N, C-alpha and C positions, 0 to 999 in steps of 0.2 A: 577525618579522610586517613582513606588507605595507607598502609605506609609505604607504597609508591607514589606517591603524589608528588608533587612538583613542587620542592619547597621554594621559597619567594625568590623571586632574581634567578632561577634555574630554570633557563631553556631547553636546555639539555634534557633534564626530567620529564618535562613534558614530550617532547620524541622518544623519549625511550618509551612510552607510553603507545608507540606505533600497535602494537599487538591489542592494544583495545578499542572500540571506539569510542574514539573522542572529538569534540568539537573544543575550538579555540578562537579567542579573537583578540586584537592588543590595539591600545591607541597608547601613544609613546614609550612610557616607561611602566605603565599598568599593561595586564594581561587578566583575561577571565576566561574560565576552562571548566566545562563540565566532561560527565563518561555518563555511556548508555546505562539506562536501568531495563529492566525487565519490561517491553512491552511501551518502552517510552525511550528516544533516539537523545545522542548526545546533544543533539543543536536544538531540539526541543528545548532539553533542560539547559542549553547554555543564553537562549534568548528569553526565556522566560525569565530567568535565572538574574541576568543582565539586569532589565526591565524592573526585578525585584533591588538588586542592590544597590542598582546606580539611575535613581527613577529621573531623575531631572537630565542625567545626557545619556542615557541607553539609544535613543536618539541617534544619536551623534555615535555613537559608539558601536552600536549595528549598519553605518552606512558605510565598517571598513570592511575588509575581505577576512570573511568568516573561512578559517583551516578546518578540515574533515579528515580525520582518518581514513577514512574509508567511505566507498562510492556514496553520492549522494542519492538517500531513497528516493522517488517518484512524490511522497506523501511531504518529504521536508522541499522539495525544489518549490510545492505550492505555498508550505510554509514561507518560504524566504522571500515569494512573490508580494506575501501580505504582511511581513512584519520585520523584513532587514533588505539586503541590498544584495548580494552576491555571497556565492559559497565555491569555495574549490575543494577539488580531492591533493589533500597534500600528506601525508607525514608529518614535517615537520612543520610546530610550528609558525605562523607571521610572527613577523616583528625582530628586535635586537640580540642581540645577544644576553644583555642584561634586561630581562625583563619581572617585575616582581608581581606575581600570579597570584589569583582567588579563585579556588572552586567556588562554585556557585547554582550545583545543580540542585543541591538539599535545599537550596531555599524555589527551585522551581515544584522540587517534589513537597512541600510545604505550602505552597499553592493551591495544588490540590485536595487535599486534604480539607483546605478550608472553604472550598466552593461544594465542598460535600451537601445534598438537601435532601432531607426526607422526604423519598418519593415512590421509594421500594417496596413491592409488595401489593400492590396495589392493582384492582382490575381494574380494565376500560372494554367496554360491549363495541363500540362504533368508534370510524376514524374521528366523528367531529368531537368524541370525549375524547379521543386522548391528544388531540390538539386543544380542547378545552384544558386540562390538564396542564399543557405545554405552558399554555398562556396565564396558567393560576401562578405556578412558580415565578413570575414577575407582575403580578398585579397589585403585591404591595412595598410595589418600586420609588415609587413617588413618595412614598412615608418612610423609605427603609435609610440606610447610612447617606451620610450627604454624599460619599465617595462614588457612591453608586447609583445617584439620581439622573445622571448623563449618560446612561449605557440606553442604548436602544432595547426594548423591554422583547426581548427574545427568550424563550424559554424553548427546552427541547426535551423530549422524554424517549427511552428506548423500551419499546415496545415488542415482548413477546409471542408468537404467534399464537398464545390462548389467548392473549390480553392482558396477560400482568405486566405490570409497570416495572420495568428490573431495574431503573434507574432516572434521573432527569437532573438535568444542569440549569442554569442563567447565564445569561452576558455579564460579562464584568470587564467588557475592553476597557471601560474606562481606569481597571487599574494596567492591565494588560492586553495591548495590543491582540493578542496571540489570546484570550481568553474568550472566543467566539462560543456559542452556549454546546452546539452539535460538536464542536470541537475540545473542548474540556471533558464531556461526556466519553465521547471515543479513547481521551486519554487516560481518563481516571480507570474507565473500565479495562484497561490495555494494563498500566499500568499494578493494578489490583489482580493481573492473572487470571481474570475472568475470560471464557470463550462467547463468543456471541452464539447463540443458540439457530441454527439456521430455522430460514425465513421470518427473524426479529426485523424490526425497522424502525424509523425515526419519525415520529411527530415534535414535526418544528414550527413556531412563530411566521418564520420568515425565512425564504428562500436562502440555501445553504451557500455562501461562498466556495471557489474551487479548492482551499486550501480543506473548510470541512469536510469536501465529497471526499477527499483526499484520504481522510484521515477515517472517515465512516467506514469509507471500501476498505481501508486496510484493516481495520478488527474485524471484517465479515457484516457489515449491516448490507442489506442487498436493496433495499428501498427509504426513500426519505419523503415522508408526505407534507407540503407547509400550505401554511393559510394562507399570508399575505407574499406577494409576488416583491423580488425588489429588484430593480431596473439597476442598479451596480453592474460596471463592467466583469467583477469577479465574480457576480452570481450568474452569468449568462455562460460560463465555462464550466469544465471540470468534469473527471472521469465519471461520475453518476448522471450527471445532466446528459454528457455525450452518448450514455449508451442506454437512453429514456429511464432510468431510476431514481429521476425526482419528478414526483408530480405533485400538481396543484390538489385542494380538498377536494374540488367538484369532481376532479379526472378520477383521484383515490375510490371517490363514493362510484363513480358510473362501473369502474374496475370490480369494485366488491361486490354490483349488483349482478356484473356479470359471474364472478365468481371465481375470478384470477386477481382480486387485490390485494394490497397489505394485508386487510383484516378479514380475509377469510380463512384464518386458521380455527381450531376450534375454540369455543366459547366467546367467536366474535360475531358480531353481527352486522348485517349491511346497514349502509348508511352513515 
């Protein structure tokens, strides 16, 4: 913990961190806080960290008002729609003058490390093959860890314009409501300090929700191709869907054939 981190029971120490991007939430005399790290917001680290630290009480805690020291970014607003209730821009932390504070951002960082999957560097040659690779990430889910068997089978891979698979992630929302495959992929990529290459795109098993779209757009993903549609309301809107950058497999293959699709970079074939 940094030397200027709040000590237990010291609300003023949290307020003093106003020059840093900090998010916090209070329930009774207990408080949880997290600061931003390169590529990963304080709000994301707080919400994931609370779910890791207090798994049985996280939903109740995150229904409280979350305080954040800086204006809330668009991607974080979509995160709140999915995984919390409300967030306000305020330098002062909510709650009383005597709160026992716990930093939870490091727990969120550990979650990112644990969801790493060995898919990097392998090439794909068609849109269909990229989607097959995404599905393969969850093909062993039925026989996998018991905690993950309730997850919807959704995988996502980040594909460079030349067809190289840069990274991949699987849905682990049974552990954290935020750990959708696409969002985890975006957060981990950003947290590692990587830049998404121009023209890179994401292949995903299921149409992305608004939170995932916002984070993919934030890290520079230009298009998303999905295999199965999601009729849920959160998947029917979003920053990428609204600009025509979320495509079904059939639409993406058709665009590839016209020479403008996501798989038309060097090394990628139509179909």
